[in-house]
Structure formats: structure tokens, C-alpha cells
N, C-alpha and C positions, 0 to 999 in steps of 0.2 A: 742706406745700404741694407740689403736683406740679411737677416740672421741665417747663418748656415744651419741646415737641418741636422748636420752630423753632430753638432755640439750637444744638443739635448740628448741624443742617442748615447753619446759617450758618457755623459753624466748619469743617465739612467743605468747604463751597464755598470759604472763604478758603484753606484748606490746598491745595485743588486749584488755585486761581488762582496761588499762589505756589510750588508744589511744585518746579518746575524753573526758576524764574526768580530771578536775582540781584535783591537789593533795590536800588531806585533812589528818590531823594527830591529831585529837582531843584526849585529855586526861582528864579523870574525876576521882574524888575520894570524900570521905566524912569522916568527923570527928565527934565524939560524945563527948560533954562536960560533966562535972560532974553535971551540973545543968539540964542535960537531953536534952539540945539543940543540934541540928544536923546542921552542916555546910556542904553543898554539893557544890562542885566547879567543873569547867571544863574550858578548853580552846576551842577556835575555830580556826582551821587552814584551810585556803582555798586559792587556787591558785590565786584568784582575790577577791576583796572586795564583800561581799554580801550586803553591805550597809544596815545592819540591823538597825531597829529601835525597841524600846520597845513598843509592843502592849499591852494595858491594856483592857481586855475584861470583862465586868460586867456580873453577873449572869442574865440569861434570854436572852443572845445573841443567835442568830439562825445561824446554820451552815448547809452547804450542801457539801457532799463529791464529789470530783472530780474524774471522770473516764476518760478513753481514748476517750469517745464520748462527754464529757462535764460535766457540773454540774448537774449530775443526779444520784448521789450516795446516801449514807446514809444521812438522815436529822435528826438533833437533836437540842435541846435547852439546853443551858448551865445551869447546876444546881449551879455551883460555879463560882466565879470571878477568873481571873488569869492574869499573866503578863509574857512576855517573848520576846526575840529577834527574829525577823522575817527574812525570806528569802526575803530581799528587800521589795517590796510593796505587796508581797503575805502575807497579814496580818493574814490569818488563817493557815499559815505554820510557826510554831515556831521551832527554833533549840533547844531551852531549855525553861524552864518555871517553875513557882511556882504558886499554887493556894491558896485560902484563907483558905484551911484546912491544909496547910503545906506540900502538896504533890509536889515533884519535878520530872520532866521528862526531859530527855536529849536525843537528837538524835546524833548518832555517825556514821561516814562513815564505810562501810562494803564492800569494793570493791571486786567484784568477788564472793561473798558468799551469797548475798541477793537473795532469790528465792521467788518472789511474787506469789500470786494466779493468775491463768489465769482468765482474764475477761470473764464472761459469763453472759447471761441474768438473771441467778438465783442469782449470788453474786453481781451484780452491785448495787442492792438495799441496800446492806450493805457495799458498796465499799468506800474506801478513797484513795486519793493520799498518798504515804508513809509519806510525811512531814506533813500531816494533823493529824497524829495519836497523836501528842503532844496535840493539842487543844482538841481532843476527850477525851483523858485521863484526862486532867486537868478540863475539863467541867464537868465530870461525877463522879469522884471518889475522896475519901478522904484518902484511904489507899492502900497499896500494895496488901493486901488480896482481896479487891474489884476488883482491876485491874485483878488479876490472875483469879478471878471467871467470868469475863466478856470479857476477851480478845478474846475469840472465837466467839464473836458476830459480829466481823468486818472482812472485807477482805481488805488487803492492795494490791492495784492493780498497775501494771506497767504503771504509768502515766508519760509521758515526761513533765518535768517542763520547761516552756518557758525560764526562766531566765538562765537555764544551758544548755538546748538543749539535755538533757539526762534524763533517769529514774535514779534518785539517789539511790545508794545502801546504805541502812541504817539499823542499829539495835538500840535498845532502852534501856536506863537505867531508872529505876523508883525507887524512895526512898521516904519513908514517915517519919514522926516525931518520930516513935518508933524505927527507925534504920533499919527496914526491907528494903530489897533492892533486885530487880530482874533485870535480863537482858532478853529482848525479841528479838528473832531473826527470821526473815522470812526464813524458810527452807522448801523446797519441797512444797511450796504454803501454808504452815501452819505457824501460829505464835507460836514458841516454847519458853516456859518460863523456865529460869534457875534461881534458887536462887543464889544470888550473895553475898557470905559471906565476900568477901574482899572489896566490894563496890567500885570496880575500873572497868573502861572500857576504851578501846582505840579503835582499829579498827580490821582488819583481822589478823589471821584467826578466827575460831569460838571461842566463849567464853569458851567452855569446854576445848579446846586445851590450851587456856591461863592459865586456872587453873592448868592443868597438867604440863605445862612448869615451874611453880613455884617450882616444885620438883628439878629442876636443880640448885636452889639457896638456898638450905637448910643451907649452910655454911655461908651465909651472916649474919653479925652481926654489930650492932652499937657499941659494946664493944671494948675498946682499947686492942689490942692483947698483950699477955704476951711475954716477952723476951724468946728467945730460944738459945740453945747452940749447936754448931757443934764442937765436940772436945773441944778445949780450946777457940774457937772463940764464943763470945756472940753476938747475933744478936738482934736488937731492932727496933721497927717501926721508920719510918722517922718522923711521926707526926700523928695528929688526922686523923681519918677515916680509919685507917689500917684494921679494921674489915670488912669493906665494899669493900675492894680491889677486883676487878673483877665484881662489880655491873655494868651492861651494861649502857653505857652513850650515846648510839646513839639515833637517832630519829625514829627507826623502831617501829611499834606498839607493838611487843612482849617486846621489851626493855623498852619502856615507861610503859607498864603494870607492869613489874617486879619492876621498879624503884618506881612507885607510891605506889605499895603494900608495898615495903620496908619502904618508908617514913611514911605511915600510921601506919604500925606495930610498928615503933619505935618513934612515936610522944610522947612528953611529955604529961602528963595529962593536959587536958584543963579545967580550972575552970568554964568558962562561954561560951555561944554560941558566944558571941562577940569575945572572945579570939580565939575560934575555927575558926571563920571567918578570922581573921588576919593570923592565922597559915596556913589555907587553901590557902590563896593568896600567901604566901611565898613558900609553896609546889609547887604551880602551876607556880611560876616564874621559876622553874627548867625545865619547859617544854615549855618555851617561845621560839619559833623558829624564829630567825632573817632571813630576806629575803637573799637567796643565799646560805645558808648552807645545804639545803635539796632540791636538784634539781629533776625535774621530769625525768622519763625514757627517753631513746633515742627515738626520734620520736615524742615526746610530746612537744608542744609549750613551749618555755622558758618564755612566759608570764604567765605560771602557776607555779611559784616557791611556795613552801610551806612557809607560815609564819603565826604568830599568830595575827589574826585581832581583837579579843576581848576575855576577860576572865570574867567569872561571878562566883559569890558565893551566894547561897541562905541560909538564916538563917530560918530554918523550923519552929522554935519556935516563933520568932518575926514576921515572914512573911515579912522579909526585903530582897530585891533583890539588891545585890551589883554588880557593873560592872565597867570595864575600857576597853579602846580600844588601838589599836596600836598608834593612833595619839594623844590620851589623856590618859596617864597612871595613872592619878589621880583617885583614887577609889571614885565612887559616889554611892548613895543608894536611892532606892525607897521603901517607906513604902507602902506595898500593900493595907492595909486598907484605908489609906489616898488617894491613887491613885484611888481606886474604888469609893470612895465617890465623888471625883472630877469628875470622868467620868460619874456619873449618870447612865443613861440607854443606853449610847452609847460608842462604842469602841473609845479610844483615843490613840495617839502615842506620844512617848517621844524620842527625838534624843539621840543617844548614843555617838556621836562624830565621828571624822574621823577614818576610818578603813583601808585605803590604806597605802602603805608603803613609800609614798612620802610627806604626810602632817603630820605635827607634831605641836600640840598645846603646846606652852611653859608653863612650870609650873609657879605658882604664883611667881612674883618677890619679893624677900625679901629685904627690905631697912635696911641697916646698919646704926645705929645711934651711 
């Protein structure tokens, strides 16, 4: 049988897309509690530590968009205060964040599918580097509806980030305290907004494809399967979880999307936002990638294995930002109101803890009496 010529072409394209890019495999979701609180959580996977710190930006902070020719893009002043983990010392580039109105924004890798606007003299004045969009949204808006109404006022431009040496391919998840959620994707130079009814996001391919793919898993159930008979032979499940047999367990973006959607769909009722935060962390534990089990494509440096460097959960009602890192798995929390009061009129940073896969902070020693 002849080997199809399309396969080498596809492999070549995949190698080209990933050749100079570290692997990323972020997973995000959200839970709503009976008290109305919303817990929004996500992981960050990156082939090397981003050395994120939490940047606390007060209202009134001034920002300038970065273009390919320098800091000459969109200029704005923050209406709201916010907090989020940075891309190293790029303090205006937040991977995730929460503002004082309870709005959450998360950036997720979108390799090979992000199509940013072409930089021109006309759009540079409204231009931002892709990773600056989190700060812009958190600075200016309180609700998903406001974001939808204003997202066309900016241009995300293909700006190389010195930290990475590449233009990062990204798409965006936005959630507010009402439970409203959208995904924003740069396609054809425009920012395309999708309503996100499942409140889940991973990576490539496009969000609309991810929703369509859920149709392949209509048979998935958390229910314990009933016994069945073949003639005189009675068959019964081996144990708990039989209804979800076939749920994809690998680390690919489509599989992680399906798995998170399944967990959220079958979550027990959450009485309070605090309970939802705890449950969200337990869900996200299922997407924790240890170093070495998800290797990069052939030809990509082995120094870029995928692993989970940090995990965060926002309580949108209390404006609490919970976090843990690879090196310190103890969950810590920032009260955004207290943090903004302490910051005054200046940006301050808070260490998150070790994020590489060689340093580990021991848990608190328990003394046996």
C-alpha cells in the first residue's frame, strides 16, 4: 500500500509549529456554589519555569502597549485594582488574574492557531503584546458583557517576548461573578469571541472544535452501570467508575478538555464558594503533569518537558486568589482587598514559591506527642 503523502506534510508542519516553542498544556474550569460564589481555576504547564511572581496592581496604574518597535502602543490607566502571576519580571504580562470586581482572566497556549493582527501605523496606537491583554481587561472591565462590547478596540500584535524568544500563541478565557464566560481567540487578525457554556479551556485546536468534540462522549456517565446478561452469564462492573469507562486520560488538549467538562458536569452541589475552591483544586490535581510523562516532539530540546509549574483558583465573590507551585504544593491565598490596601498607589510583587522541577519545599513538620 502506498504511503499517503499528506502524513509527512502534517508531521513537518507540526515540527515547524513546535520547533522553537516550549510545551504548554494548561487546563482551566469553573464551579458555581449554591451561595452564588464562583471558583475559577487553572494549571500552568511550561517547558521551563516562568519564575512567576504575583503582581498586585492598584487602580490608577498606568500602562503602555508593547509593539514590535517598542513601548509605543495603547496607553491606558487602570480603573480597577488586580492581582495575577506574571511572566517572570514582565510585570504587565499576566498569565492569569483577578480584579477587585471579581472578574477573572486567563491566558492559554494556542499553538499554531493564533493569527494576530498585522502591525500597521494605524493599529499600533491600539496595539498590545498578546500577554498584555490580561492587564488591559482586568484594568478596565467588571463583567464579561463589558469585555465583549470593548474587545474590538484593541489589536493584539505579533510581538516577540524576550523571555521566550518567540511570539507566544495565546487565546483567552474570561469569567465574571455571574457565571458568564467567554473565550477570545485571535483568528485572521481579529479577536473572535465565543460564549463558553462549559467554562472550560485548554489549548489547540479552536474552541468551537472542542465543543463539537464533546458529542463523541455523550455516553459518559458518573452513574454505576447496571449488570447485564449474555445468555446465562451475568456481567457486572469491576468497581466504581464503570460509567466513565472510555473517558480519555491522556494529556492532549482535546482529552483534557473532555475530562474537565466531565468533572464539572458531575460535580456534587457546592454549598459555598470556599467549598467550590477546594473542589476546584481537587479537580485540577487530575491535570497535574509530572516531568517526563509528556515529552516534546522529536527535534525539540529535551529541556522543554511539559510539567505543571503552578495552579491557581480565584474566588470571584470573596476576591481571594489561591495558589500553589510545583516546589511548594501547600495552598496559599491572597485577599485582594488587603493586598491593594497594602500596595497603596504602587505595584507590589509577592513571591509564589519555587516553580522548577528540582526544588521542593518540605511541608510543615508534624511533631508526634
